[in-house]
C-alpha positions, 0 to 999 in steps of 0.5 A: 398153565397148571402143573401135574400133581407134585410132592410137597416136601415136608421140609418146605411145607410143614405148617403151611396154612390152608385158608379154608373157606366155603359158602353153603345154601344147604347142610345135611340135617342130623336126626338121631334117635334112640330107643329100646335098643334101636339107634337110628341116624338120618341126614336130610339135605335141608336149606339153611335159612340164610347162606352159611359162610365158613371162614378159615379159623387157622386150624388146618395146615399141612403136616401136623404132628398127629398125622406122623408119616403123612404125604402132601401133594400139590398142583401149581399154576406158575408158582402159585399153589392152586390145590393140594391134598394130604394123605395118611396111611392108616396101617392098623386098618389098611386104609388111606385117609385123606387128612386135608384137601384144598382148592383155592377159591378161584380154581374151584370147578375146574377139575383139580379136586377130581385130579387130586382125588384120582391121585389119592385113590391110585396111591391107595391102590398101589399101597393095596389099601382096602379103602380111602376115607376122609372127613367132612362137615354136614354144613358143607354140602358142596364138599359132600356132593363133590365126594359123592360124585367121586364114588365116596359113600357114607361110612359114619359120623361123629356128633360131638367131634367139634364140640358138644353142640355139633348137631345144633350148629349143623356141623357134624363130622361125616366119615365118607369112604370108598372101598378098593379092590384088594 
């Protein structure tokens, strides 16, 4: 039986590795142009030639030092963490940022992600934040489609966040967000 969303105390969960992995048959191809004072970016859903498999590289963990003041929450099935979300309030911009969101592979497509996202939106509304923001990669079409289904829209991108060849590697950082009533 899965639990309700519960706090993950920093004392117990700081540094907890999140084993991110996913497969994707599609990516959002970034075509970026610039000429005569006009900048243009178009992201088109495009099939990979062969299925893309992202394997965890060990970068993601809860309560990383650069997210000072973050809060993490989880959903458990018995004693096992089935899903979690970490949020951080950007006070200077009055936005709530989802810094981590993870659902164990065996629990995907069971509503846990939607439950966590609803929790984050409610938390943001209580804090009177004007928006909820998150980052994903253009090669993670399933995550993008999930976030869009949760009401998020395209806010921006960074074509060199992970390296100088992000566009070629089809791993452009996408910023998605949702405005809230303040």
